[in-house]
C-alpha positions as CSV (number, residue, x, y, z in Angstrom):
1,M,-64.1,48.0,28.6
2,N,-60.9,49.8,29.1
3,K,-58.5,49.2,26.6
4,N,-55.4,50.3,28.1
5,T,-53.0,48.7,29.7
6,D,-49.2,48.1,30.8
7,V,-48.1,45.3,27.8
8,I,-50.0,44.0,24.8
9,V,-49.0,40.7,23.7
10,I,-50.5,39.4,20.5
11,G,-50.6,35.9,20.2
12,S,-51.4,32.8,22.2
13,G,-48.6,30.3,21.2
14,L,-46.2,29.0,23.7
15,A,-44.2,32.3,23.7
16,G,-47.1,34.3,24.1
17,L,-48.5,32.8,26.9
18,V,-44.4,32.7,28.8
19,A,-44.2,36.4,28.1
20,A,-47.7,37.2,29.8
21,L,-47.0,34.9,32.7
22,K,-43.4,36.0,33.4
23,I,-44.7,40.1,32.8
24,S,-47.9,39.3,35.1
25,E,-45.5,39.6,37.8
26,F,-45.4,42.8,37.8
27,A,-47.9,44.5,35.7
28,K,-50.9,43.6,33.7
29,V,-51.2,42.2,30.3
30,T,-53.7,42.4,28.0
31,L,-53.4,39.2,25.3
32,L,-55.0,39.3,21.8
33,N,-55.6,36.1,20.0
34,K,-57.6,36.5,16.7
35,T,-58.9,32.6,16.9
36,K,-59.4,30.3,20.0
37,L,-56.9,30.1,22.4
38,N,-55.8,26.4,21.7
39,I,-55.7,26.9,18.2
40,T,-51.8,27.2,17.4
41,N,-48.6,26.2,16.3
42,S,-47.1,25.7,19.4
43,A,-49.5,23.2,20.1
44,L,-49.1,20.8,16.8
45,A,-45.5,20.3,17.7
46,Q,-44.9,16.8,18.2
47,G,-40.9,16.3,19.0
48,G,-40.1,17.8,22.2
49,I,-38.0,20.9,23.3
50,A,-34.2,20.3,23.6
51,A,-31.9,21.0,26.6
52,V,-28.8,19.6,27.6
53,M,-30.1,17.0,30.5
54,A,-28.0,14.0,30.2
55,E,-24.7,12.3,30.9
56,G,-22.2,12.5,28.1
57,D,-23.9,15.5,27.0
58,D,-23.1,18.9,27.4
59,F,-23.4,22.5,26.3
60,E,-20.7,22.8,23.8
61,K,-21.6,19.5,22.2
62,H,-25.5,21.3,21.7
63,I,-23.9,24.5,21.0
64,N,-21.7,22.9,18.1
65,D,-24.5,20.7,16.3
66,T,-26.9,24.5,16.6
67,L,-24.2,25.9,14.8
68,Q,-24.0,23.1,12.6
69,A,-27.2,23.2,11.3
70,G,-27.4,27.0,10.8
71,A,-24.8,26.6,7.9
72,G,-22.4,29.5,9.4
73,L,-25.5,32.2,9.5
74,C,-26.0,31.6,13.7
75,D,-25.1,34.2,15.6
76,E,-22.8,32.4,18.3
77,K,-23.2,34.7,21.3
78,I,-27.1,34.2,20.9
79,V,-26.2,30.2,19.9
80,R,-24.3,30.4,23.8
81,H,-27.1,32.0,25.6
82,V,-30.5,30.1,24.8
83,V,-28.3,26.8,25.3
84,E,-26.9,27.7,28.6
85,Q,-30.2,28.9,29.6
86,A,-32.2,25.7,28.7
87,P,-32.3,24.0,31.8
88,E,-33.7,26.5,34.0
89,R,-36.4,27.3,31.3
90,I,-37.4,23.8,31.4
91,Q,-37.6,24.1,35.1
92,D,-39.7,26.9,34.8
93,L,-42.0,24.3,32.6
94,I,-41.9,21.2,35.3
95,N,-42.9,24.0,37.8
96,W,-46.0,25.1,36.4
97,G,-46.9,21.6,36.1
98,V,-45.4,20.2,32.8
99,T,-44.7,16.2,33.4
100,F,-42.0,15.0,30.7
101,D,-41.9,11.7,30.0
102,L,-39.4,9.6,32.3
103,F,-37.1,6.9,31.0
104,D,-36.7,5.7,34.7
105,S,-38.0,7.2,38.2
106,D,-34.6,9.4,38.0
107,H,-33.7,10.6,34.4
108,Y,-35.8,11.5,31.7
109,S,-36.7,9.8,28.6
110,L,-34.6,11.6,26.0
111,N,-35.3,11.5,22.2
112,K,-32.3,11.9,19.2
113,E,-33.5,13.7,16.4
114,G,-31.6,15.2,12.9
115,G,-28.9,17.1,13.4
116,H,-28.2,16.1,17.2
117,S,-25.2,14.3,18.5
118,K,-27.1,13.2,21.2
119,R,-30.4,12.4,22.7
120,R,-31.7,15.7,24.4
121,I,-35.3,15.7,23.7
122,L,-37.2,16.8,26.5
123,H,-40.6,15.0,25.2
124,V,-44.4,13.6,26.3
125,A,-45.2,10.8,24.1
126,D,-45.6,12.6,20.8
127,H,-47.6,15.6,21.4
128,T,-45.3,17.7,23.0
129,G,-46.5,21.4,22.3
130,S,-49.9,20.3,22.8
131,A,-49.0,19.3,26.3
132,I,-47.2,22.3,27.6
133,H,-49.6,24.6,25.8
134,Q,-51.9,23.0,27.9
135,V,-50.8,23.5,31.0
136,V,-49.0,26.6,30.1
137,L,-52.3,28.3,29.0
138,A,-54.2,27.1,32.0
139,K,-51.8,29.1,34.1
140,A,-52.5,31.9,31.9
141,L,-56.2,31.7,31.9
142,K,-56.6,31.5,35.9
143,N,-54.0,34.8,36.3
144,K,-56.0,38.5,37.7
145,N,-53.1,40.2,35.8
146,I,-53.5,38.6,32.6
147,R,-56.7,39.7,30.3
148,I,-57.2,37.4,27.6
149,L,-59.6,38.2,24.4
150,E,-60.2,36.0,21.8
151,N,-61.4,36.5,18.4
152,V,-59.6,40.1,18.5
153,M,-57.3,40.3,15.5
154,A,-54.2,42.8,15.9
155,V,-54.7,44.6,12.4
156,E,-51.7,47.6,12.3
157,L,-49.2,49.1,15.2
158,I,-49.7,52.3,16.6
159,K,-47.0,54.6,16.8
160,D,-46.2,57.9,17.7
161,S,-44.1,61.2,15.8
162,K,-41.2,59.4,18.1
163,N,-41.1,55.8,16.4
164,Q,-42.5,54.8,19.8
165,C,-44.9,51.9,19.6
166,R,-47.8,52.7,21.4
167,G,-49.9,49.7,20.8
168,T,-52.3,48.1,17.9
169,Y,-55.7,48.3,16.1
170,A,-57.2,45.3,16.4
171,L,-61.0,43.9,15.1
172,D,-63.6,42.6,17.3
173,K,-64.2,39.6,14.7
174,K,-68.2,39.3,16.7
175,T,-69.3,43.2,15.8
176,G,-66.7,44.0,13.1
177,Q,-65.6,46.9,15.0
178,V,-61.9,48.4,15.0
179,D,-60.0,49.8,18.2
180,A,-57.6,50.9,19.4
181,Y,-55.3,49.1,21.8
182,L,-52.9,51.0,23.9
183,A,-50.1,50.0,26.1
184,K,-46.5,50.9,27.3
185,A,-45.1,48.0,25.6
186,T,-46.3,45.8,22.5
187,I,-44.8,41.9,21.9
188,I,-45.5,40.2,18.7
189,A,-45.5,36.7,19.2
190,T,-47.9,36.0,16.2
191,G,-46.3,32.9,14.8
192,G,-44.9,31.8,11.4
193,A,-46.1,32.2,7.9
194,G,-46.4,28.7,6.8
195,K,-50.0,29.6,5.0
196,V,-47.7,31.4,2.4
197,Y,-47.2,27.6,1.2
198,L,-49.8,25.8,-0.8
199,Y,-48.4,22.8,1.0
200,T,-47.8,23.1,5.2
201,S,-47.7,21.6,8.5
202,N,-49.0,24.8,9.8
203,W,-52.4,25.9,11.7
204,D,-54.7,27.6,9.5
205,G,-53.8,30.9,10.9
206,A,-50.0,31.0,10.1
207,T,-50.0,33.9,7.9
208,G,-47.3,36.4,8.8
209,D,-49.7,38.8,10.8
210,G,-47.3,39.6,12.9
211,I,-44.2,39.7,10.4
212,A,-46.2,42.1,8.3
213,M,-47.3,44.6,10.4
214,A,-44.2,45.3,11.5
215,Y,-42.6,45.5,8.3
216,R,-44.9,48.1,7.4
217,A,-44.8,50.1,10.9
218,G,-41.0,50.4,10.0
219,A,-39.0,47.3,11.5
220,N,-36.3,45.3,10.1
221,V,-36.9,41.6,8.4
222,S,-34.6,38.8,8.0
223,N,-34.1,36.0,6.3
224,L,-37.2,35.1,5.3
225,E,-35.9,33.1,2.5
226,F,-34.9,31.0,5.4
227,M,-38.3,28.9,5.4
228,Q,-37.7,25.2,6.6
229,F,-39.4,22.4,5.6
230,H,-40.5,19.4,7.4
231,P,-39.5,16.4,5.2
232,T,-42.5,14.4,6.7
233,C,-46.1,15.5,6.2
234,L,-48.7,12.9,5.9
235,Y,-49.6,12.5,2.2
236,H,-53.6,12.1,2.3
237,H,-55.8,14.1,0.5
238,Q,-58.1,14.4,3.6
239,D,-55.2,15.6,6.1
240,R,-52.6,17.8,4.3
241,N,-50.9,19.1,7.1
242,F,-50.6,16.3,9.6
243,L,-46.8,16.2,10.7
244,I,-45.1,13.4,11.6
245,T,-42.5,13.4,14.2
246,E,-38.8,13.7,12.9
247,A,-38.4,11.8,16.2
248,M,-39.5,8.5,14.2
249,R,-36.7,9.1,12.6
250,G,-34.8,9.0,15.8
251,E,-36.2,5.6,16.8
252,G,-35.3,4.1,13.5
253,A,-38.0,4.5,11.2
254,I,-36.1,4.5,7.5
255,L,-37.3,6.7,4.7
256,K,-37.7,4.6,1.4
257,N,-38.7,5.4,-2.6
258,S,-41.7,4.0,-4.2
259,K,-39.5,1.1,-5.0
260,G,-39.0,0.0,-1.6
261,E,-35.2,1.2,-1.8
262,A,-33.5,3.0,1.5
263,F,-32.2,6.4,-0.1
264,M,-30.5,8.6,2.2
265,D,-27.8,7.0,2.5
266,R,-26.6,8.2,-1.1
267,Y,-27.5,11.4,0.4
268,H,-25.7,12.3,3.3
269,K,-23.2,10.3,6.2
270,L,-25.8,10.8,8.5
271,S,-28.6,9.1,6.2
272,N,-31.7,9.4,7.8
273,L,-30.6,11.3,10.8
274,A,-29.4,13.8,8.4
275,P,-30.0,17.9,9.0
276,R,-34.2,18.9,7.9
277,D,-32.8,20.8,4.7
278,I,-31.1,17.3,3.4
279,V,-33.5,15.1,4.2
280,A,-36.2,17.2,2.3
281,R,-34.1,18.2,-0.5
282,S,-33.1,14.4,-1.2
283,I,-37.0,13.6,-0.8
284,D,-37.8,16.2,-3.5
285,S,-35.1,14.7,-5.5
286,E,-36.2,10.9,-5.3
287,M,-40.1,11.8,-6.3
288,K,-38.5,13.8,-9.2
289,R,-36.6,11.1,-10.4
290,L,-39.1,8.0,-10.0
291,S,-41.9,10.7,-10.5
292,R,-44.0,10.2,-7.4
293,D,-46.0,12.8,-5.3
294,F,-44.8,11.0,-2.5
295,V,-41.8,8.6,-0.6
296,H,-42.6,6.4,2.2
297,L,-41.1,6.9,5.7
298,D,-41.1,2.9,7.4
299,I,-41.3,2.1,10.9
300,S,-43.0,-1.5,10.8
301,H,-39.9,-3.1,11.9
302,K,-39.9,-2.0,14.9
303,P,-42.4,-4.0,18.1
304,A,-45.9,-3.3,17.2
305,E,-46.4,-2.0,20.7
306,D,-43.6,0.0,21.3
307,I,-44.5,2.4,18.6
308,K,-47.9,2.7,19.9
309,K,-46.1,3.3,22.8
310,R,-44.2,5.8,21.6
311,F,-46.2,7.3,18.9
312,P,-50.2,7.1,19.7
313,S,-51.2,10.3,18.3
314,I,-49.5,9.6,14.9
315,Y,-50.8,5.6,15.1
316,E,-54.5,6.9,15.7
317,R,-54.3,8.8,13.3
318,C,-53.0,7.0,10.4
319,L,-55.2,4.5,11.6
320,N,-58.3,6.7,11.2
321,Y,-56.9,7.1,6.9
322,G,-56.6,3.0,7.0
323,I,-52.7,3.3,7.4
324,D,-51.1,0.6,10.4
325,I,-47.8,2.1,10.7
326,T,-47.3,-1.1,13.1
327,K,-47.4,-3.3,9.3
328,E,-47.3,-0.8,6.8
329,P,-45.1,2.2,5.7
330,I,-46.4,5.8,5.9
331,P,-46.8,8.2,2.6
332,V,-45.1,11.4,2.9
333,V,-43.7,14.6,1.6
334,P,-42.0,17.4,2.6
335,A,-44.1,20.5,3.4
336,A,-43.6,24.1,4.8
337,H,-42.7,24.2,8.5
338,Y,-40.9,26.4,10.3
339,L,-39.6,30.3,9.2
340,C,-36.4,30.9,10.7
341,G,-36.6,34.2,10.2
342,G,-38.6,37.4,10.5
343,I,-38.5,40.5,12.8
344,V,-35.1,41.7,13.6
345,T,-34.6,41.1,17.5
346,D,-31.9,41.1,19.9
347,V,-30.9,39.2,22.8
348,H,-33.9,41.4,24.7
349,A,-36.4,40.4,22.1
350,R,-36.3,44.2,21.2
351,T,-37.1,45.5,17.8
352,D,-35.7,48.6,16.5
353,I,-38.8,50.4,17.4
354,E,-38.8,51.6,20.9
355,N,-41.2,49.8,23.0
356,L,-42.0,46.6,20.5
357,Y,-40.9,43.4,21.0
358,A,-40.9,40.2,19.3
359,V,-40.9,36.6,20.1
360,G,-41.2,33.0,19.0
361,E,-41.2,32.5,15.6
362,S,-41.9,35.8,14.0
363,A,-38.4,36.4,15.2
364,C,-35.3,36.5,13.5
365,T,-33.1,36.6,17.2
366,G,-29.9,34.8,15.5
367,L,-30.4,31.4,16.9
368,H,-31.3,29.6,14.0
369,G,-29.1,31.2,11.2
370,A,-29.8,28.9,7.6
371,N,-31.8,26.2,9.4
372,R,-33.2,25.4,12.3
373,L,-31.9,22.8,14.7
374,A,-35.1,20.6,15.6
375,S,-36.7,21.0,18.7
376,N,-34.8,24.2,19.5
377,S,-37.8,26.1,18.8
378,L,-40.0,25.5,21.5
379,L,-36.8,26.1,23.1
380,E,-36.5,29.7,21.6
381,C,-39.8,30.9,22.8
382,T,-39.3,30.5,26.3
383,V,-35.6,32.1,26.6
384,F,-36.8,35.1,24.5
385,S,-40.4,35.7,26.2
386,N,-37.6,35.3,29.3
387,N,-35.7,37.6,28.9
388,C,-38.3,39.9,27.2
389,A,-39.8,40.0,30.9
390,E,-36.5,40.7,32.3
391,D,-36.2,43.2,30.1
392,L,-39.4,44.9,30.5
393,K,-39.2,44.3,34.3
394,A,-36.6,47.2,34.4
395,K,-37.8,49.1,31.7
396,L,-41.6,49.9,32.5
397,P,-41.6,51.9,35.6
398,S,-39.7,54.9,32.9
399,I,-42.1,55.2,30.5
400,G,-44.5,57.1,32.2
401,Q,-48.2,57.7,30.8
402,D,-49.7,60.5,28.5
403,D,-52.6,62.0,27.0
404,F,-51.5,60.0,23.6
405,Q,-54.6,60.1,21.1
406,P,-54.5,57.7,18.4
407,E,-56.3,58.7,15.0
408,K,-59.6,56.6,15.1
409,W,-59.8,53.6,12.4
410,P,-61.3,55.4,9.1
411,E,-65.0,54.4,8.0
412,Q,-65.4,52.1,5.3
413,V,-68.0,50.3,3.2
414,P,-68.9,47.1,3.1
415,I,-67.5,44.7,0.7
416,E,-69.9,42.4,-1.9
417,A,-69.9,38.9,-1.7
418,D,-68.9,38.4,-5.2
419,E,-65.7,40.4,-4.5
420,L,-64.8,38.4,-1.5
421,V,-64.6,35.3,-4.2
422,V,-61.8,37.1,-6.0
423,A,-59.9,37.4,-2.9
424,S,-60.1,33.8,-2.2
425,H,-58.7,33.2,-5.7
426,M,-55.9,35.3,-4.7
427,W,-55.2,33.8,-1.5
428,D,-54.8,30.4,-3.5
429,E,-53.2,32.0,-6.5
430,I,-50.5,33.0,-3.7
431,R,-49.6,29.7,-2.2
432,R,-49.2,27.9,-6.0
433,L,-47.2,30.4,-6.4
434,V,-45.2,30.3,-4.0
435,W,-45.1,26.8,-3.4
436,N,-44.0,26.1,-7.3
437,Y,-41.4,29.0,-7.5
438,V,-39.9,29.4,-4.0
439,G,-40.4,25.7,-3.1
440,I,-37.0,23.6,-1.7
441,V,-35.8,23.6,-5.0
442,R,-35.6,27.4,-6.5
443,S,-33.7,29.4,-9.7
444,N,-33.3,33.2,-10.3
445,K,-36.0,32.4,-12.7
446,R,-38.7,31.1,-11.0
447,L,-38.4,33.9,-8.4
448,E,-38.2,36.7,-11.1
449,R,-41.6,35.1,-12.3
450,A,-42.8,35.1,-8.9
451,K,-41.5,38.6,-7.9
452,H,-43.6,39.9,-11.4
453,R,-47.1,38.5,-10.0
454,L,-46.5,39.2,-7.1
455,D,-46.1,42.6,-7.3
456,N,-49.3,42.7,-9.0
457,I,-51.3,41.0,-6.8
458,E,-50.1,43.7,-3.7
459,K,-51.7,46.5,-6.1
460,E,-54.8,44.2,-6.4
461,I,-55.3,43.8,-2.7
462,Q,-54.3,47.4,-1.5
463,Q,-57.8,47.9,-3.6
464,F,-59.6,46.1,-1.5
465,Y,-58.0,46.9,1.9
466,D,-58.4,50.7,0.8
467,T,-62.0,50.4,0.3
468,A,-63.5,47.9,1.8
469,N,-64.6,46.7,5.5
470,I,-62.6,45.6,7.3
471,Q,-62.4,41.6,8.2
472,P,-60.3,39.0,8.8
473,D,-59.6,37.3,5.4
474,I,-59.1,40.6,3.8
475,I,-56.5,41.2,6.7
476,E,-54.4,37.6,6.8
477,L,-55.0,38.1,2.4
478,K,-52.7,41.2,2.7
479,N,-50.2,39.5,4.9
480,I,-49.5,36.6,3.3
481,S,-49.6,38.9,-0.3
482,L,-46.6,40.8,2.0
483,V,-44.8,38.3,3.3
484,A,-44.6,36.4,0.0
485,N,-43.6,39.1,-2.0
486,L,-40.3,39.7,1.0
487,T,-39.0,36.0,0.5
488,V,-39.2,36.5,-2.9
489,K,-37.0,39.5,-2.4
490,S,-35.0,38.3,0.4
491,A,-34.3,34.6,-2.0
492,L,-33.2,37.2,-4.7
493,A,-30.7,38.9,-2.9
494,R,-28.9,36.0,-1.4
495,H,-26.3,35.0,-4.6
496,E,-25.2,31.6,-2.9
497,S,-27.4,28.3,-1.7
498,R,-26.9,27.7,2.4
499,G,-28.6,26.0,4.6
500,I,-32.3,26.0,3.7
501,H,-32.1,28.2,0.6
502,Y,-31.2,26.0,-2.5
503,N,-30.9,27.6,-5.9
504,I,-29.7,26.0,-8.6
505,N,-27.9,29.0,-10.4
506,F,-25.9,29.5,-7.4
507,P,-24.4,26.0,-6.1
508,F,-23.0,24.9,-2.3
509,K,-20.2,26.3,-1.2
510,E,-17.7,23.4,0.1
511,D,-17.3,25.2,3.1
512,L,-20.2,27.2,4.5
513,F,-17.9,28.2,7.8
514,D,-15.9,30.5,5.8
515,G,-16.6,33.9,7.3
516,Q,-18.6,35.4,4.3
517,A,-22.0,34.5,5.9
518,Q,-24.3,37.9,5.6
519,N,-28.1,37.9,7.0
520,T,-30.7,39.1,4.3
521,V,-32.5,42.4,6.2
522,L,-35.3,44.1,4.4
523,H,-36.7,47.8,5.6
524,R,-39.5,49.4,4.3
């Protein structure tokens, strides 16, 4: 099989698929995905996609809501660019076959979520991400200019002597062979890093692969301390990563503590619709105050048929566990959900390595700042993937073919079974360590402890990587170890509490929009 192409896309979430579809109009694309194509964070998104689509709403309101949530760290030019482009990108999805829910024959059904001043969340019941992803994936599978390879896992980026990205080494999980895939341009769309934490809403492969590869290749990464914790994941021993959408609170669900008391009024003027960081910390405070492992989300006061119609997936999932949400509250707990930082990019999705791009949750674009506004993430995927395609359309003709030959991947020896057990233990240790010491509420002492242990773990992992036959578990372990360490370094570098990052040694400033906010940028 010829492994050379015009553009390589790494990842099959919404950002990767939109980029592939847009680029396929003028170039050949090879899309690499480390598992099955339908397993992705995009498909797990429940709430919807934000855009100004209704009377009484306007771009300025959406921009201001985004800036407010971002706690003074958003790039206002980027925010404006994304918000103003949103209706066009929504139309792309509609043209491709996505059918958003309607209020009536002439108007979309629009939800309101935390931090939004108006109803502007387009949705497909409570499984918007899945509905969008299925349509876009089906279109990509039919496209003759897109070659899709499943179970092929990117390992390291390939650069030449001029610091240009030339593609990636990738592991064929079926054969165990590592080969070089070369291209004029490479796009990282590998998603976030929720699996760095013990409790997360993310899918099992969200191990920060793209961020780790880009950092090792010399790209800047930024704001990794800003991991957004979704306030409401189902608390159940059989299901630790099922998200209870924020749209449920938008439709009137109330957070209550173990005493049955509604508590959000005590923490924020927007009560149950406060920004996610406020809600997550409020829940954390109530759990600690009452020594409980969860709180409740109660929508049972709403008509049963309305609940079933609006939240069919959540109703069925909870019912499978013996929880009838039309009659009783849902036990919920915060969990790592969305990484607002990532690989530094510009408005065209370009990184600081020539011919390397990053889109989606892997990227730090300036849109989210210190805290992502709900349902801006799917929008970000579509906007920057479109921008990336436009940039490559103009740039690709000027990138000529040459006889560049990358080094062959080194031969390695098989790893022993008992050593894999040790690797599994390190994986678990990292996730527990980060959850306990780099969680919703942080302190310098806990961060320093985490850094000391992670430094040692990284050295142990490197020994595996250098001497053993490469395999997916070891690759992911190396990546989450690096991203965890970079997260701690970023958190230690921020001598303030802002947005999602809350350090008890640095109380919140009274005015977060003080002009003093700085991005945390790390370079290898």
